[in-house]
N, CA, C and O atoms as a GROMACS GRO file, in nm:
protein
  596
    1MET      N    1   1.116   0.949   1.876
    1MET     CA    2   1.187   0.826   1.847
    1MET      C    3   1.323   0.861   1.787
    1MET      O    4   1.330   0.930   1.686
    2GLU      N    5   1.426   0.815   1.848
    2GLU     CA    6   1.563   0.839   1.801
    2GLU      C    7   1.608   0.720   1.718
    2GLU      O    8   1.598   0.605   1.762
    3ILE      N    9   1.656   0.746   1.599
    3ILE     CA   10   1.704   0.638   1.512
    3ILE      C   11   1.855   0.629   1.527
    3ILE      O   12   1.928   0.716   1.480
    4ASP      N   13   1.900   0.524   1.593
    4ASP     CA   14   2.044   0.508   1.611
    4ASP      C   15   2.099   0.391   1.531
    4ASP      O   16   2.219   0.363   1.537
    5LYS      N   17   2.013   0.322   1.458
    5LYS     CA   18   2.058   0.211   1.374
    5LYS      C   19   1.967   0.206   1.251
    5LYS      O   20   1.850   0.244   1.259
    6PRO      N   21   2.021   0.160   1.139
    6PRO     CA   22   1.940   0.159   1.017
    6PRO      C   23   1.831   0.051   1.017
    6PRO      O   24   1.725   0.069   0.958
    7PHE      N   25   1.858  -0.061   1.085
    7PHE     CA   26   1.760  -0.170   1.092
    7PHE      C   27   1.793  -0.259   1.210
    7PHE      O   28   1.902  -0.252   1.267
    8GLU      N   29   1.696  -0.343   1.246
    8GLU     CA   30   1.718  -0.442   1.352
    8GLU      C   31   1.637  -0.566   1.319
    8GLU      O   32   1.539  -0.562   1.245
    9PHE      N   33   1.681  -0.677   1.376
    9PHE     CA   34   1.610  -0.803   1.363
    9PHE      C   35   1.524  -0.821   1.487
    9PHE      O   36   1.573  -0.808   1.599
   10LEU      N   37   1.395  -0.850   1.466
   10LEU     CA   38   1.301  -0.868   1.576
   10LEU      C   39   1.260  -1.014   1.587
   10LEU      O   40   1.275  -1.091   1.492
   11GLU      N   41   1.207  -1.049   1.703
   11GLU     CA   42   1.165  -1.187   1.727
   11GLU      C   43   1.053  -1.227   1.631
   11GLU      O   44   0.958  -1.152   1.608
   12HIS      N   45   1.066  -1.346   1.575
   12HIS     CA   46   0.961  -1.405   1.492
   12HIS      C   47   0.975  -1.556   1.503
   12HIS      O   48   1.087  -1.608   1.512
   13THR      N   49   0.863  -1.626   1.504
   13THR     CA   50   0.866  -1.770   1.533
   13THR      C   51   0.951  -1.851   1.436
   13THR      O   52   1.041  -1.923   1.480
   14ALA      N   53   0.924  -1.843   1.306
   14ALA     CA   54   0.995  -1.931   1.212
   14ALA      C   55   1.077  -1.856   1.109
   14ALA      O   56   1.173  -1.910   1.055
   15ASP      N   57   1.040  -1.733   1.082
   15ASP     CA   58   1.106  -1.656   0.977
   15ASP      C   59   1.186  -1.542   1.039
   15ASP      O   60   1.210  -1.541   1.160
   16VAL      N   61   1.228  -1.446   0.958
   16VAL     CA   62   1.306  -1.332   1.009
   16VAL      C   63   1.226  -1.204   0.985
   16VAL      O   64   1.186  -1.174   0.873
   17LEU      N   65   1.206  -1.129   1.092
   17LEU     CA   66   1.138  -0.999   1.085
   17LEU      C   67   1.243  -0.890   1.095
   17LEU      O   68   1.318  -0.883   1.192
   18VAL      N   69   1.248  -0.804   0.992
   18VAL     CA   70   1.341  -0.691   0.992
   18VAL      C   71   1.261  -0.563   1.006
   18VAL      O   72   1.160  -0.544   0.937
   19ARG      N   73   1.305  -0.476   1.095
   19ARG     CA   74   1.248  -0.342   1.109
   19ARG      C   75   1.354  -0.243   1.064
   19ARG      O   76   1.464  -0.238   1.119
   20ALA      N   77   1.319  -0.164   0.963
   20ALA     CA   78   1.412  -0.063   0.910
   20ALA      C   79   1.360   0.075   0.944
   20ALA      O   80   1.239   0.098   0.956
   21TYR      N   81   1.453   0.168   0.961
   21TYR     CA   82   1.421   0.305   0.998
   21TYR      C   83   1.479   0.400   0.895
   21TYR      O   84   1.576   0.368   0.825
   22GLY      N   85   1.419   0.518   0.886
   22GLY     CA   86   1.475   0.621   0.801
   22GLY      C   87   1.413   0.756   0.830
   22GLY      O   88   1.296   0.766   0.870
   23LYS      N   89   1.492   0.860   0.811
   23LYS     CA   90   1.439   0.995   0.824
   23LYS      C   91   1.348   1.028   0.707
   23LYS      O   92   1.261   1.114   0.716
   24THR      N   93   1.370   0.956   0.595
   24THR     CA   94   1.287   0.970   0.476
   24THR      C   95   1.242   0.831   0.433
   24THR      O   96   1.299   0.731   0.476
   25LEU      N   97   1.140   0.826   0.349
   25LEU     CA   98   1.097   0.698   0.295
   25LEU      C   99   1.211   0.633   0.216
   25LEU      O  100   1.232   0.512   0.225
   26GLU      N  101   1.284   0.714   0.140
   26GLU     CA  102   1.395   0.661   0.061
   26GLU      C  103   1.501   0.595   0.150
   26GLU      O  104   1.552   0.488   0.117
   27GLU      N  105   1.532   0.658   0.262
   27GLU     CA  106   1.631   0.601   0.355
   27GLU      C  107   1.579   0.471   0.415
   27GLU      O  108   1.655   0.374   0.429
   28ALA      N  109   1.452   0.466   0.451
   28ALA     CA  110   1.394   0.343   0.507
   28ALA      C  111   1.393   0.231   0.403
   28ALA      O  112   1.418   0.115   0.437
   29LEU      N  113   1.364   0.264   0.277
   29LEU     CA  114   1.368   0.163   0.170
   29LEU      C  115   1.509   0.109   0.150
   29LEU      O  116   1.527  -0.011   0.128
   30SER      N  117   1.606   0.195   0.157
   30SER     CA  118   1.746   0.152   0.148
   30SER      C  119   1.781   0.061   0.265
   30SER      O  120   1.846  -0.042   0.246
   31ASN      N  121   1.739   0.099   0.384
   31ASN     CA  122   1.774   0.022   0.504
   31ASN      C  123   1.704  -0.113   0.511
   31ASN      O  124   1.761  -0.209   0.563
   32ILE      N  125   1.580  -0.124   0.460
   32ILE     CA  126   1.514  -0.255   0.461
   32ILE      C  127   1.586  -0.349   0.364
   32ILE      O  128   1.595  -0.469   0.390
   33ALA      N  129   1.638  -0.296   0.255
   33ALA     CA  130   1.716  -0.377   0.161
   33ALA      C  131   1.847  -0.422   0.226
   33ALA      O  132   1.888  -0.537   0.210
   34LYS      N  133   1.913  -0.331   0.298
   34LYS     CA  134   2.036  -0.368   0.369
   34LYS      C  135   2.009  -0.479   0.468
   34LYS      O  136   2.086  -0.574   0.481
   35GLY      N  137   1.897  -0.468   0.540
   35GLY     CA  138   1.860  -0.571   0.636
   35GLY      C  139   1.840  -0.706   0.571
   35GLY      O  140   1.882  -0.808   0.625
   36MET      N  141   1.775  -0.708   0.454
   36MET     CA  142   1.753  -0.835   0.384
   36MET      C  143   1.886  -0.900   0.347
   36MET      O  144   1.903  -1.021   0.365
   37PHE      N  145   1.980  -0.822   0.295
   37PHE     CA  146   2.108  -0.881   0.256
   37PHE      C  147   2.193  -0.919   0.377
   37PHE      O  148   2.275  -1.010   0.368
   38GLU      N  149   2.173  -0.852   0.489
   38GLU     CA  150   2.246  -0.889   0.612
   38GLU      C  151   2.198  -1.024   0.664
   38GLU      O  152   2.274  -1.094   0.730
   39ILE      N  153   2.074  -1.062   0.637
   39ILE     CA  154   2.026  -1.196   0.672
   39ILE      C  155   2.111  -1.300   0.598
   39ILE      O  156   2.142  -1.406   0.653
   40MET      N  157   2.148  -1.269   0.474
   40MET     CA  158   2.214  -1.366   0.386
   40MET      C  159   2.365  -1.372   0.402
   40MET      O  160   2.424  -1.479   0.386
   41CYS      N  161   2.429  -1.258   0.434
   41CYS     CA  162   2.576  -1.258   0.440
   41CYS      C  163   2.625  -1.137   0.519
   41CYS      O  164   2.546  -1.052   0.562
   42ASP      N  165   2.756  -1.131   0.537
   42ASP     CA  166   2.818  -1.017   0.603
   42ASP      C  167   2.831  -0.904   0.501
   42ASP      O  168   2.922  -0.904   0.418
   43THR      N  169   2.739  -0.808   0.507
   43THR     CA  170   2.736  -0.702   0.406
   43THR      C  171   2.853  -0.605   0.417
   43THR      O  172   2.881  -0.532   0.322
   44SER      N  173   2.920  -0.604   0.530
   44SER     CA  174   3.035  -0.513   0.544
   44SER      C  175   3.150  -0.553   0.452
   44SER      O  176   3.241  -0.473   0.428
   45ARG      N  177   3.147  -0.675   0.401
   45ARG     CA  178   3.254  -0.724   0.313
   45ARG      C  179   3.222  -0.707   0.164
   45ARG      O  180   3.304  -0.741   0.079
   46ILE      N  181   3.104  -0.654   0.134
   46ILE     CA  182   3.064  -0.637  -0.007
   46ILE      C  183   3.128  -0.510  -0.062
   46ILE      O  184   3.120  -0.403   0.000
   47GLU      N  185   3.190  -0.522  -0.178
   47GLU     CA  186   3.250  -0.407  -0.245
   47GLU      C  187   3.161  -0.363  -0.362
   47GLU      O  188   3.096  -0.447  -0.423
   48PRO      N  189   3.158  -0.234  -0.393
   48PRO     CA  190   3.073  -0.184  -0.501
   48PRO      C  191   3.135  -0.204  -0.640
   48PRO      O  192   3.169  -0.108  -0.708
   49LYS      N  193   3.148  -0.330  -0.680
   49LYS     CA  194   3.212  -0.363  -0.808
   49LYS      C  195   3.115  -0.357  -0.925
   49LYS      O  196   3.156  -0.336  -1.039
   50ILE      N  197   2.986  -0.374  -0.898
   50ILE     CA  198   2.885  -0.364  -1.003
   50ILE      C  199   2.778  -0.264  -0.961
   50ILE      O  200   2.756  -0.240  -0.842
   51SER      N  201   2.714  -0.208  -1.059
   51SER     CA  202   2.605  -0.114  -1.035
   51SER      C  203   2.488  -0.153  -1.125
   51SER      O  204   2.506  -0.177  -1.244
   52ILE      N  205   2.370  -0.159  -1.067
   52ILE     CA  206   2.250  -0.196  -1.142
   52ILE      C  207   2.142  -0.091  -1.117
   52ILE      O  208   2.122  -0.047  -1.004
   53THR      N  209   2.076  -0.051  -1.223
   53THR     CA  210   1.961   0.038  -1.211
   53THR      C  211   1.837  -0.046  -1.189
   53THR      O  212   1.811  -0.142  -1.262
   54VAL      N  213   1.760  -0.010  -1.087
   54VAL     CA  214   1.638  -0.083  -1.054
   54VAL      C  215   1.520   0.012  -1.064
   54VAL      O  216   1.518   0.119  -1.003
   55ASP      N  217   1.422  -0.027  -1.144
   55ASP     CA  218   1.297   0.047  -1.157
   55ASP      C  219   1.183  -0.050  -1.132
   55ASP      O  220   1.162  -0.143  -1.210
   56VAL      N  221   1.109  -0.028  -1.025
   56VAL     CA  222   0.994  -0.112  -0.994
   56VAL      C  223   0.877  -0.024  -0.953
   56VAL      O  224   0.894   0.087  -0.903
   57CYS      N  225   0.757  -0.076  -0.977
   57CYS     CA  226   0.635  -0.003  -0.941
   57CYS      C  227   0.540  -0.097  -0.867
   57CYS      O  228   0.542  -0.218  -0.887
   58GLY      N  229   0.458  -0.038  -0.781
   58GLY     CA  230   0.356  -0.112  -0.710
   58GLY      C  231   0.226  -0.034  -0.708
   58GLY      O  232   0.226   0.088  -0.728
   59TYR      N  233   0.117  -0.104  -0.684
   59TYR     CA  234  -0.014  -0.038  -0.684
   59TYR      C  235  -0.041   0.037  -0.554
   59TYR      O  236  -0.134   0.117  -0.548
   60ASP      N  237   0.038   0.012  -0.450
   60ASP     CA  238   0.034   0.089  -0.326
   60ASP      C  239   0.171   0.076  -0.259
   60ASP      O  240   0.260   0.010  -0.312
   61LEU      N  241   0.187   0.139  -0.144
   61LEU     CA  242   0.318   0.141  -0.079
   61LEU      C  243   0.364   0.002  -0.037
   61LEU      O  244   0.482  -0.031  -0.052
   62GLU      N  245   0.273  -0.080   0.017
   62GLU     CA  246   0.311  -0.216   0.057
   62GLU      C  247   0.356  -0.298  -0.063
   62GLU      O  248   0.457  -0.369  -0.056
   63ASN      N  249   0.283  -0.289  -0.173
   63ASN     CA  250   0.319  -0.362  -0.293
   63ASN      C  251   0.451  -0.313  -0.350
   63ASN      O  252   0.530  -0.391  -0.403
   64LEU      N  253   0.476  -0.183  -0.338
   64LEU     CA  254   0.604  -0.127  -0.384
   64LEU      C  255   0.720  -0.182  -0.302
   64LEU      O  256   0.822  -0.221  -0.360
   65VAL      N  257   0.707  -0.186  -0.170
   65VAL     CA  258   0.813  -0.242  -0.085
   65VAL      C  259   0.836  -0.388  -0.121
   65VAL      O  260   0.950  -0.432  -0.134
   66TYR      N  261   0.728  -0.463  -0.136
   66TYR     CA  262   0.738  -0.604  -0.173
   66TYR      C  263   0.813  -0.620  -0.306
   66TYR      O  264   0.906  -0.700  -0.316
   67ARG      N  265   0.772  -0.545  -0.407
   67ARG     CA  266   0.835  -0.558  -0.540
   67ARG      C  267   0.981  -0.512  -0.540
   67ARG      O  268   1.064  -0.570  -0.610
   68TRP      N  269   1.012  -0.409  -0.462
   68TRP     CA  270   1.150  -0.360  -0.448
   68TRP      C  271   1.239  -0.473  -0.394
   68TRP      O  272   1.344  -0.502  -0.451
   69LEU      N  273   1.196  -0.535  -0.286
   69LEU     CA  274   1.277  -0.640  -0.225
   69LEU      C  275   1.281  -0.766  -0.312
   69LEU      O  276   1.385  -0.831  -0.322
   70GLU      N  277   1.169  -0.800  -0.374
   70GLU     CA  278   1.164  -0.915  -0.465
   70GLU      C  279   1.260  -0.897  -0.583
   70GLU      O  280   1.325  -0.992  -0.625
   71GLU      N  281   1.267  -0.775  -0.636
   71GLU     CA  282   1.357  -0.748  -0.749
   71GLU      C  283   1.503  -0.768  -0.706
   71GLU      O  284   1.582  -0.827  -0.780
   72LEU      N  285   1.537  -0.720  -0.589
   72LEU     CA  286   1.674  -0.737  -0.538
   72LEU      C  287   1.704  -0.885  -0.512
   72LEU      O  288   1.813  -0.932  -0.541
   73LEU      N  289   1.606  -0.956  -0.456
   73LEU     CA  290   1.623  -1.099  -0.432
   73LEU      C  291   1.637  -1.175  -0.564
   73LEU      O  292   1.712  -1.273  -0.572
   74TYR      N  293   1.567  -1.132  -0.668
   74TYR     CA  294   1.581  -1.191  -0.801
   74TYR      C  295   1.726  -1.180  -0.850
   74TYR      O  296   1.782  -1.278  -0.900
   75TYR      N  297   1.786  -1.062  -0.835
   75TYR     CA  298   1.926  -1.045  -0.879
   75TYR      C  299   2.019  -1.137  -0.800
   75TYR      O  300   2.120  -1.184  -0.853
   76HIS      N  301   1.987  -1.161  -0.675
   76HIS     CA  302   2.068  -1.253  -0.595
   76HIS      C  303   2.050  -1.397  -0.646
   76HIS      O  304   2.148  -1.468  -0.668
   77ASP      N  305   1.924  -1.437  -0.664
   77ASP     CA  306   1.896  -1.575  -0.705
   77ASP      C  307   1.941  -1.604  -0.848
   77ASP      O  308   1.995  -1.711  -0.875
   78ALA      N  309   1.920  -1.510  -0.939
   78ALA     CA  310   1.949  -1.534  -1.080
   78ALA      C  311   2.095  -1.512  -1.116
   78ALA      O  312   2.151  -1.583  -1.200
   79TYR      N  313   2.158  -1.412  -1.053
   79TYR     CA  314   2.294  -1.374  -1.092
   79TYR      C  315   2.397  -1.389  -0.980
   79TYR      O  316   2.515  -1.362  -0.999
   80ASN      N  317   2.350  -1.431  -0.862
   80ASN     CA  318   2.438  -1.451  -0.747
   80ASN      C  319   2.499  -1.320  -0.697
   80ASN      O  320   2.610  -1.319  -0.646
   81TYR      N  321   2.426  -1.209  -0.713
   81TYR     CA  322   2.474  -1.078  -0.668
   81TYR      C  323   2.430  -1.052  -0.524
   81TYR      O  324   2.323  -1.094  -0.482
   82VAL      N  325   2.517  -0.983  -0.452
   82VAL     CA  326   2.482  -0.930  -0.319
   82VAL      C  327   2.510  -0.780  -0.322
   82VAL      O  328   2.603  -0.734  -0.388
   83PHE      N  329   2.428  -0.706  -0.250
   83PHE     CA  330   2.438  -0.560  -0.251
   83PHE      C  331   2.445  -0.506  -0.109
   83PHE      O  332   2.393  -0.566  -0.015
   84ASN      N  333   2.510  -0.391  -0.095
   84ASN     CA  334   2.510  -0.325   0.036
   84ASN      C  335   2.495  -0.173   0.025
   84ASN      O  336   2.492  -0.104   0.127
   85GLU      N  337   2.485  -0.122  -0.096
   85GLU     CA  338   2.459   0.021  -0.115
   85GLU      C  339   2.337   0.036  -0.204
   85GLU      O  340   2.328  -0.024  -0.311
   86PHE      N  341   2.242   0.117  -0.157
   86PHE     CA  342   2.115   0.134  -0.226
   86PHE      C  343   2.086   0.283  -0.235
   86PHE      O  344   2.050   0.345  -0.135
   87SER      N  345   2.102   0.339  -0.352
   87SER     CA  346   2.076   0.481  -0.372
   87SER      C  347   1.938   0.497  -0.435
   87SER      O  348   1.919   0.474  -0.555
   88ILE      N  349   1.842   0.535  -0.353
   88ILE     CA  350   1.706   0.556  -0.403
   88ILE      C  351   1.702   0.695  -0.466
   88ILE      O  352   1.704   0.796  -0.396
   89ILE      N  353   1.698   0.699  -0.598
   89ILE     CA  354   1.699   0.826  -0.670
   89ILE      C  355   1.564   0.895  -0.658
   89ILE      O  356   1.558   1.016  -0.639
   90SER      N  357   1.457   0.817  -0.670
   90SER     CA  358   1.324   0.877  -0.653
   90SER      C  359   1.220   0.773  -0.617
   90SER      O  360   1.230   0.656  -0.654
   91VAL      N  361   1.121   0.818  -0.543
   91VAL     CA  362   0.996   0.746  -0.523
   91VAL      C  363   0.891   0.840  -0.578
   91VAL      O  364   0.873   0.952  -0.530
   92HIS      N  365   0.820   0.795  -0.681
   92HIS     CA  366   0.731   0.886  -0.753
   92HIS      C  367   0.608   0.812  -0.806
   92HIS      O  368   0.608   0.690  -0.819
   93GLU      N  369   0.505   0.890  -0.835
   93GLU     CA  370   0.387   0.833  -0.899
   93GLU      C  371   0.407   0.830  -1.049
   93GLU      O  372   0.471   0.918  -1.107
   94ASP      N  373   0.352   0.727  -1.112
   94ASP     CA  374   0.360   0.712  -1.257
   94ASP      C  375   0.231   0.644  -1.302
   94ASP      O  376   0.159   0.585  -1.221
   95VAL      N  377   0.202   0.651  -1.429
   95VAL     CA  378   0.087   0.581  -1.485
   95VAL      C  379   0.139   0.471  -1.576
   95VAL      O  380   0.212   0.497  -1.672
   96ARG      N  381   0.102   0.348  -1.544
   96ARG     CA  382   0.142   0.231  -1.622
   96ARG      C  383   0.015   0.155  -1.660
   96ARG      O  384  -0.064   0.119  -1.574
   97GLU      N  385  -0.003   0.132  -1.788
   97GLU     CA  386  -0.121   0.060  -1.838
   97GLU      C  387  -0.249   0.120  -1.781
   97GLU      O  388  -0.338   0.048  -1.735
   98ASN      N  389  -0.258   0.253  -1.786
   98ASN     CA  390  -0.373   0.330  -1.739
   98ASN      C  391  -0.400   0.317  -1.590
   98ASN      O  392  -0.510   0.348  -1.544
   99GLU      N  393  -0.303   0.272  -1.514
   99GLU     CA  394  -0.315   0.260  -1.369
   99GLU      C  395  -0.214   0.352  -1.302
   99GLU      O  396  -0.099   0.360  -1.344
  100LYS      N  397  -0.259   0.422  -1.198
  100LYS     CA  398  -0.166   0.504  -1.121
  100LYS      C  399  -0.084   0.412  -1.032
  100LYS      O  400  -0.139   0.332  -0.956
  101MET      N  401   0.047   0.424  -1.041
  101MET     CA  402   0.138   0.337  -0.967
  101MET      C  403   0.235   0.422  -0.886
  101MET      O  404   0.258   0.539  -0.917
  102LEU      N  405   0.291   0.362  -0.783
  102LEU     CA  406   0.398   0.423  -0.705
  102LEU      C  407   0.526   0.350  -0.744
  102LEU      O  408   0.531   0.227  -0.742
  103CYS      N  409   0.630   0.426  -0.781
  103CYS     CA  410   0.750   0.365  -0.839
  103CYS      C  411   0.877   0.407  -0.766
  103CYS      O  412   0.885   0.515  -0.708
  104ILE      N  413   0.976   0.319  -0.772
  104ILE     CA  414   1.110   0.346  -0.720
  104ILE      C  415   1.206   0.344  -0.839
  104ILE      O  416   1.201   0.255  -0.924
  105HIS      N  417   1.292   0.445  -0.843
  105HIS     CA  418   1.404   0.446  -0.937
  105HIS      C  419   1.529   0.448  -0.849
  105HIS      O  420   1.548   0.542  -0.772
  106ALA      N  421   1.614   0.346  -0.861
  106ALA     CA  422   1.729   0.333  -0.772
  106ALA      C  423   1.850   0.280  -0.845
  106ALA      O  424   1.840   0.220  -0.951
  107GLN      N  425   1.965   0.305  -0.784
  107GLN     CA  426   2.092   0.248  -0.828
  107GLN      C  427   2.143   0.165  -0.711
  107GLN      O  428   2.152   0.215  -0.598
  108VAL      N  429   2.177   0.039  -0.736
  108VAL     CA  430   2.228  -0.048  -0.629
  108VAL      C  431   2.369  -0.093  -0.663
  108VAL      O  432   2.404  -0.109  -0.780
  109PHE      N  433   2.449  -0.114  -0.560
  109PHE     CA  434   2.591  -0.145  -0.577
  109PHE      C  435   2.628  -0.268  -0.496
  109PHE      O  436   2.584  -0.285  -0.383
  110GLY      N  437   2.708  -0.354  -0.557
  110GLY     CA  438   2.753  -0.474  -0.488
  110GLY      C  439   2.848  -0.552  -0.575
  110GLY      O  440   2.924  -0.496  -0.655
  111GLU      N  441   2.843  -0.684  -0.559
  111GLU     CA  442   2.932  -0.771  -0.635
  111GLU      C  443   2.877  -0.912  -0.636
  111GLU      O  444   2.777  -0.941  -0.569
  112GLU      N  445   2.942  -0.999  -0.711
  112GLU     CA  446   2.902  -1.139  -0.712
  112GLU      C  447   2.936  -1.201  -0.577
  112GLU      O  448   3.042  -1.176  -0.520
  113PHE      N  449   2.843  -1.283  -0.527
  113PHE     CA  450   2.862  -1.348  -0.398
  113PHE      C  451   2.982  -1.442  -0.402
  113PHE      O  452   2.999  -1.519  -0.497
  114ASN      N  453   3.064  -1.435  -0.297
  114ASN     CA  454   3.180  -1.522  -0.283
  114ASN      C  455   3.172  -1.583  -0.143
  114ASN      O  456   3.181  -1.512  -0.043
  115ARG      N  457   3.156  -1.714  -0.137
  115ARG     CA  458   3.135  -1.784  -0.010
  115ARG      C  459   3.246  -1.756   0.092
  115ARG      O  460   3.217  -1.738   0.210
  116GLU      N  461   3.370  -1.752   0.048
  116GLU     CA  462   3.480  -1.728   0.141
  116GLU      C  463   3.483  -1.584   0.190
  116GLU      O  464   3.510  -1.557   0.307
  117LYS      N  465   3.455  -1.492   0.102
  117LYS     CA  466   3.464  -1.350   0.135
  117LYS      C  467   3.345  -1.299   0.216
  117LYS      O  468   3.363  -1.226   0.313
  118HIS      N  469   3.224  -1.339   0.178
  118HIS     CA  470   3.104  -1.277   0.233
  118HIS      C  471   3.040  -1.352   0.349
  118HIS      O  472   2.937  -1.308   0.401
  119GLU      N  473   3.097  -1.463   0.392
  119GLU     CA  474   3.047  -1.540   0.506
  119GLU      C  475   2.896  -1.563   0.499
  119GLU      O  476   2.819  -1.489   0.560
  120PRO      N  477   2.853  -1.666   0.426
  120PRO     CA  478   2.710  -1.692   0.411
  120PRO      C  479   2.642  -1.717   0.545
  120PRO      O  480   2.700  -1.778   0.635
  121LYS      N  481   2.520  -1.668   0.556
  121LYS     CA  482   2.441  -1.687   0.678
  121LYS      C  483   2.317  -1.770   0.645
  121LYS      O  484   2.327  -1.892   0.633
  122THR      N  485   2.203  -1.706   0.629
  122THR     CA  486   2.076  -1.775   0.608
  122THR      C  487   2.021  -1.743   0.469
  122THR      O  488   2.028  -1.629   0.423
  123VAL      N  489   1.966  -1.843   0.403
  123VAL     CA  490   1.906  -1.824   0.271
  123VAL      C  491   1.769  -1.759   0.288
  123VAL      O  492   1.685  -1.807   0.364
  124VAL      N  493   1.747  -1.649   0.217
  124VAL     CA  494   1.615  -1.587   0.212
  124VAL      C  495   1.541  -1.648   0.094
  124VAL      O  496   1.582  -1.632  -0.021
  125LYS      N  497   1.431  -1.718   0.123
  125LYS     CA  498   1.353  -1.782   0.017
  125LYS      C  499   1.258  -1.683  -0.049
  125LYS      O  500   1.239  -1.687  -0.171
  126ALA      N  501   1.199  -1.594   0.032
  126ALA     CA  502   1.098  -1.503  -0.024
  126ALA      C  503   1.072  -1.386   0.069
  126ALA      O  504   1.096  -1.392   0.189
  127VAL      N  505   1.022  -1.280   0.009
  127VAL     CA  506   0.967  -1.165   0.081
  127VAL      C  507   0.820  -1.198   0.106
  127VAL      O  508   0.757  -1.260   0.021
  128THR      N  509   0.765  -1.158   0.220
  128THR     CA  510   0.624  -1.186   0.247
  128THR      C  511   0.549  -1.056   0.281
  128THR      O  512   0.609  -0.954   0.316
  129TYR      N  513   0.417  -1.065   0.270
  129TYR     CA  514   0.330  -0.956   0.316
  129TYR      C  515   0.293  -0.974   0.463
  129TYR      O  516   0.239  -0.883   0.525
  130HIS      N  517   0.322  -1.092   0.519
  130HIS     CA  518   0.285  -1.123   0.657
  130HIS      C  519   0.347  -1.020   0.752
  130HIS      O  520   0.469  -1.003   0.754
  131GLN      N  521   0.265  -0.954   0.830
  131GLN     CA  522   0.306  -0.854   0.929
  131GLN      C  523   0.381  -0.735   0.867
  131GLN      O  524   0.450  -0.663   0.938
  132MET      N  525   0.368  -0.715   0.735
  132MET     CA  526   0.432  -0.599   0.674
  132MET      C  527   0.367  -0.472   0.729
  132MET      O  528   0.245  -0.462   0.740
  133ARG      N  529   0.453  -0.377   0.762
  133ARG     CA  530   0.404  -0.249   0.816
  133ARG      C  531   0.494  -0.138   0.763
  133ARG      O  532   0.616  -0.149   0.764
  134ILE      N  533   0.430  -0.033   0.716
  134ILE     CA  534   0.503   0.086   0.671
  134ILE      C  535   0.435   0.204   0.738
  134ILE      O  536   0.316   0.229   0.717
  135GLU      N  537   0.511   0.277   0.817
  135GLU     CA  538   0.450   0.382   0.898
  135GLU      C  539   0.541   0.504   0.904
  135GLU      O  540   0.663   0.493   0.918
  136LYS      N  541   0.479   0.619   0.894
  136LYS     CA  542   0.551   0.744   0.919
  136LYS      C  543   0.508   0.791   1.057
  136LYS      O  544   0.390   0.815   1.082
  137LYS      N  545   0.606   0.803   1.147
  137LYS     CA  546   0.576   0.837   1.286
  137LYS      C  547   0.677   0.941   1.332
  137LYS      O  548   0.798   0.918   1.328
  138ASP      N  549   0.628   1.055   1.377
  138ASP     CA  550   0.715   1.162   1.427
  138ASP      C  551   0.825   1.198   1.326
  138ASP      O  552   0.942   1.209   1.363
  139ASP      N  553   0.788   1.216   1.202
  139ASP     CA  554   0.882   1.253   1.095
  139ASP      C  555   0.988   1.147   1.070
  139ASP      O  556   1.095   1.178   1.016
  140LYS      N  557   0.961   1.022   1.108
  140LYS     CA  558   1.051   0.910   1.081
  140LYS      C  559   0.970   0.801   1.013
  140LYS      O  560   0.850   0.788   1.037
  141TRP      N  561   1.034   0.724   0.929
  141TRP     CA  562   0.969   0.612   0.862
  141TRP      C  563   1.015   0.481   0.925
  141TRP      O  564   1.132   0.464   0.959
  142ILE      N  565   0.921   0.387   0.939
  142ILE     CA  566   0.948   0.253   0.990
  142ILE      C  567   0.889   0.154   0.891
  142ILE      O  568   0.773   0.165   0.851
  143ILE      N  569   0.970   0.056   0.850
  143ILE     CA  570   0.922  -0.050   0.761
  143ILE      C  571   0.952  -0.184   0.827
  143ILE      O  572   1.068  -0.213   0.860
  144ASP      N  573   0.849  -0.266   0.847
  144ASP     CA  574   0.864  -0.403   0.897
  144ASP      C  575   0.835  -0.500   0.783
  144ASP      O  576   0.734  -0.487   0.714
  145VAL      N  577   0.925  -0.596   0.764
  145VAL     CA  578   0.905  -0.700   0.663
  145VAL      C  579   0.948  -0.834   0.721
  145VAL      O  580   1.054  -0.844   0.784
  146VAL      N  581   0.866  -0.936   0.699
  146VAL     CA  582   0.902  -1.073   0.736
  146VAL      C  583   0.956  -1.143   0.612
  146VAL      O  584   0.894  -1.140   0.505
  147PHE      N  585   1.071  -1.206   0.627
  147PHE     CA  586   1.135  -1.281   0.519
  147PHE      C  587   1.124  -1.430   0.548
  147PHE      O  588   1.154  -1.475   0.658
  148ASP      N  589   1.080  -1.506   0.448
  148ASP     CA  590   1.071  -1.651   0.458
  148ASP      C  591   1.211  -1.709   0.440
  148ASP      O  592   1.278  -1.683   0.340
  149ILE      N  593   1.254  -1.788   0.539
  149ILE     CA  594   1.389  -1.846   0.534
  149ILE      C  595   1.382  -1.998   0.530
  149ILE      O  596   1.485  -2.064   0.525
   0.00000   0.00000   0.00000
């Protein structure tokens, strides 16, 4: 499988299905986040004016992907931020409240959303588990996520 694009939008009846690719899990996690923000606006116009450290954990890989995207969506909803650069510093195991968790430590870059500059597209209401798929195939990672719009 040749990866010639970081993500693509696939057919889905009512919502938006994004398929992200990466040579590493970290790259695929970055690309699924880029895909989510591309649903909302023209990410090529986002400048790295702010930087936020993101630390999230999940009880398995699917929950980690869900929480990663939910955290980014929270920053959009609460602070009106949009991002287009996602530096995944680490994906690692940790113990939280006596539970083994899978965690992401990342730095994300973007700016406050500006309607004139960023050309708004579709509002993402939520990340879903519906049809979520995370697969390592032929030394490549694929992540599918359906976003409620």
